[in-house]
C-alpha positions as CSV (number, residue, x, y, z in Angstrom):
1,M,62.0,-90.1,27.2
2,S,64.1,-86.8,28.3
3,K,63.0,-83.3,27.6
4,I,64.4,-79.7,28.8
5,K,63.0,-77.7,31.1
6,I,64.3,-73.6,30.7
7,S,64.7,-71.6,33.9
8,V,63.0,-67.8,33.1
9,L,65.2,-67.0,36.3
10,K,68.4,-68.0,35.3
11,C,67.9,-67.4,31.7
12,V,69.4,-64.2,29.8
13,G,68.2,-64.9,26.3
14,C,71.7,-65.3,25.1
15,G,70.5,-67.6,21.6
16,K,73.5,-69.8,22.5
17,C,71.7,-72.8,22.5
18,V,68.9,-71.7,19.8
19,K,72.1,-71.9,17.4
20,V,73.5,-75.0,18.3
21,C,69.6,-76.8,18.7
22,P,69.2,-79.9,16.0
23,V,65.7,-79.9,15.6
24,D,65.4,-76.0,15.1
25,N,62.7,-76.0,18.5
26,L,64.4,-72.9,20.2
27,F,63.8,-69.7,19.8
28,V,64.5,-66.0,21.8
29,R,61.9,-63.6,23.3
30,A,63.0,-61.9,26.5
31,Y,64.3,-65.7,27.3
32,V,64.0,-68.8,25.3
33,K,61.3,-70.7,24.9
34,E,60.4,-74.0,23.5
35,K,58.5,-73.7,20.0
36,N,57.3,-77.4,20.6
37,P,57.8,-79.6,23.0
38,D,57.1,-82.1,21.8
39,T,59.3,-81.7,19.4
40,C,62.8,-82.0,21.6
41,V,65.1,-84.9,20.9
42,G,66.5,-84.9,24.1
43,C,70.1,-83.9,22.9
44,G,71.7,-82.2,26.0
45,L,73.4,-80.1,22.9
46,C,71.6,-76.9,24.3
47,I,71.8,-77.5,27.9
48,T,76.1,-78.0,27.3
49,E,75.8,-74.7,25.4
50,C,74.4,-72.4,28.6
51,I,76.9,-71.2,30.5
52,F,73.9,-69.9,33.0
53,D,72.9,-73.2,33.8
54,A,69.5,-72.5,32.2
55,I,68.7,-75.6,30.6
56,T,68.2,-79.4,32.5
57,L,67.0,-82.4,31.4
58,V,63.7,-84.0,33.0
59,E,62.4,-87.0,32.5
60,S,59.0,-87.0,31.2
């Protein structure tokens, strides 16, 4: 199953990805963090929303 990885070096904490997450798994605190990696469904909506290329999909 695919999960996301968030680069703290690229993320600016804009929160656009937080708004599109269908399982409400992301939050902003200086940069975007996951609430619980196990709840990520790997849909990739956050990746398409991020204009800073801070989020990538990884195989778990």
